[in-house]
C-alpha angles and dihedrals in degrees: 000000000000090000090054091051091049090048091050092050090048092053091047092052091046090052091048092049091049090051091051090051091050091049090050090054090051091051092047091052090048094050090048089055094245095132096165090056090048090052092048090051092048093050090049090054091052092045091056090063116002092182095053119114099234120200125270088239090058092051092045095056091042091051091049090050091054089047092052090047089055094244091133098168093055091044089053091053092051095048090049090055089059093046096046105032103033102054095173097037118146086217096055096103092046089049091052090050090048091050090053089050092055090056093044092052090049090054095249094130095166092058090044090052090049091054094046094047092045089054095051096040094051094041108034091171096048117148087223096064095112091052091047092050090051093049093047089052090054091048089054093052092045091052091047092249098133093172092057091047093052093042093058092043088054091050089049092053095044099045101030108024093156097046119116089241092056092047091048091054102037091119093054095066096104136121113287093239092057096048106103100209117148142145126237136175119236116209102173146003121205140180088210118073090202092060091047091050092049092053092045092053091047090054092046091052087054090054100259122136094235126174140167128243115198119207133176128211129167091352094306126112123223125195115207119196111211137174129216135347118232136160091214117079093204090061089053090049091052090049092048091052091051094049092045091054088055090056102260120139103239141192130172120231138235 
């Protein structure tokens, strides 16, 4: 009987060590920037024992890998596992931030804002406050709320002047009225200025405030036909829907 117990413990330790080695491989792939390999390793770990209660650290690095690989829906699912199933996880705040990022990168700025504010309201002393301030400023700009964007940038500068986020955005600390942030809808990009002018005139005849932006890259000119300039993203969305219904290929910028 004692031999069986010792054998069982030995197998358990062997399994645990193997899991640790697998997790280490996942982390190495992640740190090397090979996110697809990290995802493959993480899925292999889960496939070995789908019913196993893997660690919060495992899920966190897997979620980050999905986020970096632009699989935002899967990343969202992974971060929610940490938040909902690991109540005392040391990665819970990071998971909440990551969840907000998945919404932000999908263009759901209201849900992203909800996640960021929930993090900071429930954890006033969070070590991630500078990162949350930065993200909330970007949410404000994306939603056309320039005052919110500037307010959080000011908080970032005042409370965390030496943070990477503050240094990254030192040139954005300007008066709201002078910040040229607007949304526009692009309906075409051409290498020929004649084609761009033809489309522009067609849109103008249809009552749209169309214009052309000329850019140059690698010695080649590009002529982008765009419609409207608004500080409110929802107005740009409404305009995009209208143009799309008329058969134009559309994309909102920024």
